[in-house]
Structure formats: structure tokens, C-alpha cells
N, C-alpha and C positions, 0 to 999 in steps of 0.2 A: 386528607384531601389528595387526590391523585392528580399530578401535573402531567400535561401532555407536552412532549418535548418540542412539538411544532408550534406551540402557542406561548412558550415562556418568553421568547424574545421576538422583537419586531424585526422587520427587514433592515432597519437603519443600523449603521455600524455603531452608533453611540449607545444603542440599547443592548449591545451584546454582553456587556460586563457590568455587574452591579458596582456602583461607586463604593470605594472603601469607606468613605465618610458616612454612607447611608446603608452599608451592608447589614449592619446590626438590625436596623428596623426592617429592611427588605426581607432578610432571611427569616426573621421572627414572624413575619406575616404568614409563613407557611407552617402548617401544623406539624409536619414531619421534622422540623428542626427543634422540637421540644426535647431536651435531653431526657433519656430514660434512666432510671436508677440502675446501676450496674448490678448484675447478678454475681453470685459467688464465683462463677466460672470466669468472669471477666473483670473481677475487682482490681486486678493489677494492671489493667490496660485502659486507655482512654475510653470514655463512654461513647456510645453510638449517637450520631446525629447531634453532637453538641456544638456550641458556638462560643468562642472566646477570642480575646485579643490581648490578654494580659502580658504575654511574654514576647510579643512581636509588634512591629509597627504596622503589620498587616492583620486584617481580620482572619480568623482561623475557623475552619469547619472540620469536624472529625467524624469519620465513618469507621465501620469495621473493615470494609474492603473498598479500595479506590481503584478503578480501572481506567487507564488512559487509552482512549480510542474506541469509538463506537462502530467498529467494523465487524466482520463475521466472527473473529476470535473473541473480541471484547464482549460482544453481546451474547455469544454462546456461553462464555464464562459467567456473565451476570445472570442469565436465565437459569443455568444449572445450579448456581448458588442458591437462588431463591426457590427452585424446585426442592432442593435438599432441606431448606428451612421449613418448607411446608411438610415434607415427608417426616421430619424429625421434631416438628413443633418447636422450632428454634427461631429466635428473632435476630437476624444479622442485617445491618444496614449496608446497602451496596450502592455506590455512586459511579456513574460512567461519565467521563469528561470527553468532549469531542471538539476539536479545534475548528471544524467546519461550521458554517452558519446554521446548518441543520443536519440531522443524521442522514448520511448518504451523499452529502454535497461533495465530499472528497473521494468518493469510491468510483473506480473505473476498472473495467474488465472486459473479457471477450464476450460470452463465455459458454462453454458446454459444462454444465454443472452436475456433479455426482452427489446425490442427496444422502450418502451413507451416514454422515455425521448428523444431518438433520433428522433422518429416520430415528436415530437414537435419542436426539434431544427433544423433538416434538413429533412423536409418531403420528399424530392426527393432523399434520400440517395440511393435508389435502382438504380435510373437512373445515379447517380454519382459514381457508381462502388465501393460502400463500400464493404469491405471484409467480407461480411455476406452472407453465401451461403448454409449451410448444414442443411436440415430439420430434426427434431427429428422423427425418424421412430419407435422407441419403447422406453418404459420407465419402468424400473424394479427397485424394491426396495427389497433388501435382508437383512435378519438377518443372520449373519455369526456365525457358530460355528467353531471349529478347522478344521472339515472335511466336513461340509455341508453348503449349501446356501439355506436358507428357504425363499421362496417368501412371501412377505407381500403386502397388498394393498398400492399402491404408493400414498403418500400425495402430490406429486409434479404436477401430471397432465400435463406432458410436451408433450405428444404425439400430433402430429398435429402442433406443434410449430417447432422451429429450434434451433440447438445447435451451439454455437460459442466458439472459443478458445480465451478467454479474458486474456490479461496479466495484472493482477492486483491481486485480491484476489479471493478465491474460492467461487462461488455461483451457484445456480440453480433456477428454478422458477415455479410458479403456472400458470395454463392456464388462459389467459385473452382474450379479444377480439382483440388480436394482435398475430402475429407470433413470435416464439422464435427461436433463432439461436445458433449454435456452431461455434466459431471462435477463433482467437488469439487476445486477447485484445491489445497485443503489436502491432499487425498489425492494429488493429482498431484505436488506438491512433495515429499511424503514419499517417493514412489516415485523422484523425481529425486534426492533426498538419498541414497537407497540406492545408486543408480547411480553417484553421485559418489564415495561411499565405496569402491565396488568398484574404482574407478580410482585410489584412493589419496588422495582429498581428506579432510582432517581437519575435521570439523564440530563446533562447540561451541555447543549451545543453552544458554540461560540466561546468556549473556555480553552485557551491554548496553554498547555502545560509547558512552561519554559525552563524550569529548574527542578532538580531533585533536592529534597530536604533530608538531612542526616541528623542523627542524634550524636551524643558525645562518643559513642562506641562505633561510629561509622556505619550504623544501620540505617537503611532507608525508612523514613517515617512519613513521607508524603511528597507532594509536589507544590510548587508555587506557580501561579499564573502570571503572565507578564502584565506590566502596567499598561494602561491605555492613556491616550492623550499626551504623548511625548513627541515633540517635533524632531525633524531630522538632525538638528544640532544638539539634541539632548535636553533642551529646555522644556519645562512643563507648560502645556497649553491650558486654556481656560477650562477645557473639559477633562483635565487630568483625573484619572481614577487609579488608585493604588490596586495592585493585584491582591489576590487572596491566597492564603495557605490552606490547602486541602489535605488533611492528614488521614492516614489509614493504618489500621493494625497490620494489614497486608496490602501491598501494592502489586497490581498486575499491569504490565506494560504491553499494550496491544496497538502500537502505533503504525503497524504496517512496515513495508520494506524500508530499511535504512532509517528507522525511527531515531530522532535526534537524542532523546533521553536514553533510549535503549543502547545506542552506540556508546554513550558515556558510561553506562553501567557495565557494558561488556569490557571496556578498557580498564575501568577503575578496579574491578574485581578479577581481571584476567580470565574471563569466563571461556574464551576460545581455548586458551591454554589448558584450563582446568578440564574442559571436555575433550581435549585432544583433537580439536577441530582445525581444519585448514581455514584460510581466509575465505570470505564469501565472494562469489562472483555474480555479476548482475547483467541484466538486459534492460533496454528501454523499449516499452511498448507504446506505440502511437496509434490512435484509433479515431475513427469517425463513425457516426450513425447516420445513415441515409434513409430517406423515404424514396422507394423506387416504384416504377410502373407496376401496376397490379398484374399485368400479363407476364412480367418477368419474375414475380415473387413466387418462391417455392418454400412455404413455411417448413422450417426444420432442416433445410438443406445446409450441409456443413462442408466447407472446403478449407484445406490447409495446403500451404505451398512451401517449397524450398527453392533455392537458386536465385535467379534474377529477381530484383535488381541488385542484390548483394553480390560481391565478388566471392570467389571460392575460398578465401581465407577468413571470411567473416561468417560467424554462426548466426543464424536467424531465419525467419520465415514469416509468412503472412497467414491471415485467417479471414474468412468471410462466412458469416453466419446469418441465415435467414430467420428472422424473428417473426413475431406476429404483427398485424396491422401494416403490412407492406414495408416494414423496417428491416434493414440489414445492418450488421456491424462489420466493419472492415478495418483491419489494422496490420501493422508491420512491427515485428519484434526483432530488435537488433542487439546482439550481445555487446556489452560495453568493453570487452577486451579487444575490440577492433584496433588495427594498427595504423591505418591511414588517417592522419589528422585533418585531411581535407574532406573526409566523409561527413555528410550531414544526414543523420537518420531521418530528419523531417523531409528533406528533399528526396531521399530514397523512397519514402512513402508516397510522395507526390508522383514519382516516376511509376511506381507500382500500378497506380490507377489507370495508366495509359496502356498497360498490357492488353492486347486484343481480347483475351479471355475474361479479363476483369472489366474492361471498358464497356463491353456489350451489356453487362449487367447494370452498370452505373448510369449509362447514357439516358437522359430524360429524367433523372432523379434529382433530389435536392438534399443537401447536407443539413442535418438537424443539429448535430453537436460534435464537438471536437475535444480531445483531451489526450493526456500522456501520463505515464507513471512507470517508474522502475520496478523490477521484480527480481526476486532472488533466484539464482540458478545453481547455487552451490550444492544443493541437495544433501545427501547423507554425510558426505565428507565435511561439510561446513556447519553442521549443527553444533552450536556452543552449549556449554553447561548452562541450563536456563534458570537456575535458582541463584538468587543473591540474598544477602542479609536483609530481610524485610519484605521479600516478594519474589516475583518470577516474571520471565519474559515469555509471551505466548504469540502464536500466529506468525505472520510474516516478519515480525520484528526478530524472531529467531531464525526463520527460514525453513519452511517445511514443504516447499513446492516440489512436486513430482515432474521433472523436466520432460521425460518422454511422453507423459500424459498431457503435458502443457496444462497442468492443473494443480491448484493448491488451496482452494477454498475449503474443501472438505477436511483436509489435514489441519488447516488453521483452526477451523471450528472444533475439531476433535481435541486439539491441544488446549484450547480454552476450556473445554469441558473437563479434561483431566486435571488441569490446574485448579479449576473450581472445586472439584471433589477433594483434592489435597488441601486446598485452602480451608474448606469447611472443617476437615479433620483437624487442621492446625489450630483453628479458633475454638472449636467446640470439644475436641477430644485430645488435644495436646500432641497431635501428629507432627513430625518434622517435615518442613516444606521440601526437603531434599527428596521426599518420596515422589514428587512430580517428575524428577529425572527417571526414577525407576518405572513410574507409570508410563512414561513415553517409550522407554525401551521395551516394555512388555505389551505395547499396543500395536494395532495394525498400521499406525503411522510408521513406526520403525521398520516393520516388515516390508512395507510398500517402498519406502525410500531406499532401504538396503538393496532390494532387488534391482532397482533402477540406477544404482550409484555410478555405473561406468558409462552411462549414455552421454552425458554432457561433456566430460573430459575427453571422450573419444574424438570429439570435433576439434580438439587442440591441434590435431594433425592435418586439418583441412576438411573441406566438404566431402570429397569423394572417399578418403580413408575413414572419415567419421561415419558416413552412411554404411560403409562395409562393416566397420566394427560394431556400430549400433545395431545393424541387422543381425549379426551373430549374437549379440547380447540379447536382443528381443526374441528371436525365434529359436535359438539353440541353447545358449547358456542360461537365460532367464534368471540371472543374478545368483546362480547356485555355486559359482566358482569361488575360490578363496581370495583371489587378487583384487585389489582396489586401485584404479587409476587415480592419479593426482591431478589437480587443476594446475594450469600454468601460472604465469605471473598474475599478480593482482591487476585489476582492470586499468588502473591509472598508470601502472608501469608498462603496460602493453603498447602505449602510444609511441609511435616512432617519430624521430625528427622529420621535419617537413622536407628536408633535402633528399630523403630517401623515396619520396613520392612525387607524383605530378599533380597539380591542381585538378580538381574535378569541376567541369563546367556543366552545371545543371540547367535544363531548359526553363524558360520563363513560364510561370503559372498562366494557364489559359483562362482561369476564372470559371471554368465549367466542370472539369474533373480535378484539376489541381489548383491550389490556392496559395497566396502569399501568407506569411505568418500573421500579420495583423488581422486579416480576414478570419483565419482559423481561431486566433486568440479571442476574438469577439464571440465566437460560437462556444467557447468554454465557459462563458458567464463569469470570467475571473474579475474580482474586484478587491482592491486593497485601499486602505487609507494611504494617500500619497505622502502626506507629511508625517512620517514616522521614521525612526531609525531603521536603516536597511537590515533586513533579516538575513541577508546573504553577506557574510563577513569574510574579508581577506585577512588571513593570518599575517601575511607580509604584503603590504600594498605595492611593493616594488616589483614583485615577481611577474605580474602580467606584462609589464613593459620591457623588463630586462630578460625574461625567459620565454614566457608563453608566446608572445608575438614574434620575436626573432627566431626562436628555435622550433616552435611547434605551429607557427602560422595561425595563432589565435584560435585554438580548437574550441574554446568555450563559446565562440560566436556561431559554432556549427552544431555541437552536440546538444545545446539547449533548444528544445522544441517550442520556445515561447519568446525568443529574441530578448532575453533578459540581459545578455552580455554583448556589447558591441564596442568596437574601437572607433573613436572619433578624434579629430584634430583639435588640439588646444590652441591658445592664442599664439603659440610659437611654432605652429604647424607640426607639433609632435603628437604621435598617436597615443591616446590615453584610453584606458578601459572605462567604459561607462556602464554602470549597473542599473538597469531598469527594473528594480525590484517589484514594482507594481504589476509587471507582466507575469510574475511567477505563478505557475500552475502546480507547484509542489510536487514535481516529479522526482526530485532528488538527484538527477543525473550529474549536476555540477559537484555535489558533495562526493560523488563516486569517481568521476572521470578526470578531474583536474590532475594534470601530470605530477604536480608536487603536493597534492592534497592541501592546496592553499585556500580553498573555498569551504567555509563552514556554513551549512544550512541550519538556520534556527527558525523557530516559529515567529511569524509576524503577529500583529494584534489579532485576538480571537475573532473568528468569523470571516477573516480574509481568505482569499484564495479562490479556486474554481467553484462553480455552482452546478455540479453535474446532476442531471435528473434521469437520463435514459442511457447512460454510458455503461 
């Protein structure tokens, strides 16, 4: 029986996880959980689709391959695995776990989409009604001052391609011998999810993978989902449900940028050191989707900007893409190695919309949705060794974004496809999983990222030197030289003490073009169970009051685009950090930017978080 991932769970939070006490009966109701007899090829490994709870207080399900994350990389891996099963007449069970309430709910992006990987994965995607439809009709690149938009030669060469609205991270693209598109990645991954299910992939939204499971030899053998029905004080509520263990012969981690499990794996197995990689560097992308006047709408028009409202020491820029149905996506991307602790990326985005060149497009329009997400900007220098005992890291969890293209979906998808091919070989032919690393280095991902490796670190010297160096890189050197620039400090170390800067006084939101955080948060469709342990954890609860507030002027109250962190007076008129975890839109900025890395982002109850549909 084929299950549809949009119909397994109801909208209510209590229906998102099967109770541990009932899981046995619940899972056995589905025919695909009948254990198959192991063949000679897999007689020494757990059987596929089996169910047991003999060795644990949690129920256990076993698959051949478990993929964490139903984004472009995870679904590409799942589809490619099942394609190879059909090609070779092999039966491998593949499970995809997604922490969002439905596939696509946590995906947010720009986006100008390059279908290079999709062309390889599903060549007939046009005939199969993929949601990729709007051609790029114009391509503009502006340098913004406070009152002017100065046209510059566009480095993106998008015209003649297509623009898409991808729900993931913010990207754009160079012209190649393919068409480019503007769409919603949220809609695209929903379509990909349906294609995966048609091939026999089992997709479970609302399942938050909260821990890695290891065997006695320190090899990864699966994940555990978090318990449901635990109150803030740690006590069990009436609706308590024990999490489940989902084990796989091979695990693929496709959690997206700054994946919580992926980060633990990177540290445990020293994968950055093993791959000779530098630290990762990040940006925060903040985005709205607007419906604008029909007279102003230009389907396929693409605009990118640099400059105002950001200062010349801060790397970043904005984008505005005209999609179909009078919709546009507008956003601001701010590198998280900014120095001024008084800066608020959210408020900078609100300022952007009042620029004369932007304001004239938005006036008379209506905001449909709001969201934010971090993205990897480390590029070639920051790619870790992606293989660990028992599995591999794929997609944005590893970091394959091409920064000068402002684009990473195609590389994330390709990494998932490469990992799938090696995984199939490992399970069916005894191939070593380390071949995934070799496959990456021999792929067009490696070639593309190596050529663009010096673009992002060039901006460590400031906006104007960065433009000059990146211009030489793009038009003259084209990545063919031998030297490689290094990134600066890790993002959290780049934050200066407040005494070195003056406070920034942002204008009050007008409720027409600019909005306060609660209004925007409502548009993200974010929802969490309020009475649960906070998923945003302080490693040292004293640091906010003794360091962040007096030294850095409470930066967490500004870099968070959802007002999760705020300082309030206690009964003794002392300022204390209050964490409004229910506001969290899962952007991961706090996990990255906190000056002392004191905040740990972990997964909340499955199904919690934003509910994106057109981002």
C-alpha cells in the first residue's frame, strides 16, 4: 500500500508522532512494515522494514537507508536510490524523515533555479508537471545608495533562463546550456516527494530526529526521535509518547544548513580536519512574498543589489524576483560575520523596502508570507570530509553553495544523487562509502565551487575592495589561478564589543511597507507546543547576563528574526534573558552568531516550526 505523505498525519500536533505504546499495532497496520526474508547479500545486516523493541525501551524500525531531511538533497538521494533499485531489480527500503509538519513546510529560498541536477535525475520533469514555469525576462544588478539605484553590469547572466520560487536557501545563477526558472522550492520539494513515493520511498513528516544512535564500535546505526508530551519542567504529561528508534544500514544526513545532527557528526569524527576544510561561514536570509499590482508585475524580472542599507564592512545584498500570479519574492541576505552588535538584520530588511526603487514596486501590494533561514557561504574552502562510519552528509548540511551565483540547490541535489549511487554500491556490491568523497571531487560540483572559491573571502577586505577583487576573479582569472584566499574569523568571533560602536536607531514600522516582528511572525505560520522543554539551550545560563548584555549589548535580541530572545526585568529589577522558544522559525542564526557559542539549537517536538507554502 502506498502512503501519501500529506495524508499520514493530521494537522493537530498530537497526531504527528505515533505513541510508543501503540506503535507496534500502528506500524503493523501498514503492509510495508512486514519484514522480508534477508537475501544472501544482506544476511549479516538488519532486515529491511522490520519492527522490534526487544533491546530498547523505544520501539525500533529498521530500513536499508534512512535519510534525515526531505529537502532537495534528501529527496534527490531517495529518488536516485529507488531508480537504481528498479534498474538493477534490487529491493532496498528507503525512509525519509522530515521534522516539518509536511514536506516543504520548513523550506525557504529566493530563487533563480538551475535545473542541471534535475535534468539528470528526472529528465522528463517538464512532461511530469514539475512546478517550474516562469522564464527570466530581465536581469538587473544595482548598487544602492540611500536614494539611488546605480545599474552595474550583471555578473549573473540570467536572461533567457527561468526564475523559480525555491523554498530552501537564497540563490541565483549563471547562464549555462540549460534554462533557469523561478519557482517555490517548497512546491518543488512537494512535487519531488510525490515522485519519491511513486518509486516506493516512505516519507514521514512530523518526525524530528533528535539523537544519533551508535553501536559498540562507534558506528552510526540510526537516529532517535524526540519524546512527545513532556512539559517545560521535564515531567510527563497525559499525552506522553515515547520516541522511536529508526535504524538504517546506511544513514544520509540532509538536514540543511547547520543541521543539528550533522554538526555533532562533524565534531565527533573530526570531519573538517579530515577534509582539510576551514570553518564554515554563514549568512542570514530574510524574505517576504508579496502580491503586487498587476500593472507593476513583470513575470521573470530579476533584480539583485549590493550596498545600502548595509554598511561597507558588511557583506550582503538583496534580491527581488517576479514570479507568476502577480507574486514577487523580496529578501535581504546578511553575512553573519558582521561586526556591529547593534545591527539587526530584520530591521535592515525593513529599511530596504523603503528605498525609492523598491518602494515603487511594493506600494499597493500585500504581504503573503514571511520567513528566514541561514545559508552556507564557505564554499570550496569549507567542504568537510562528508563520510562517517555508517553514512554520509549531503546537501547544505555539508555546504555546497556557489556564492557568486547565489545558488546551491542544484549542487545540493547533485550531492544527494552521488551519495545515493555510492550507497547503492555499498549495500549491493560491497563498495566503500568513502567513494562518495571521490565522486564529489570528480563531479561538476567540485569544478564549479573551486572556480568560485575566492569570491566570498575577497569581501573580508570590505565592499569596494571585494567588488574589485571579485570582478578580477569573475572576468579575468575565472578561478584558474593557483592561490586560494582564506576566510576570516568564524562568524561568532567577528562580533565586536558594543563600546566600539554606536547604537543604531531604526525607524518605527509603518505597517504598510515595514512591519514589526509579531506581525511578520504571524505570516510565517509558526506553531509550537508551548508546554515543552525549550529546544534552544544555554550551555552556561549565566553568560547572557554577565557577558552578552554588558559587553555585547544583547546581540541575540537583534540577530534573531523572530524575537525569540529578549531581556526583561525580574522581580529585583535585574535584566534577565527570556527565551520565547515558541517563536522560533528554525533559522539557526543563534546557533551560529552567539559570541561564545553558548546557544545550542536542538529540534523541538516533531511538526513544530514554520509552515511555509510559497516561500
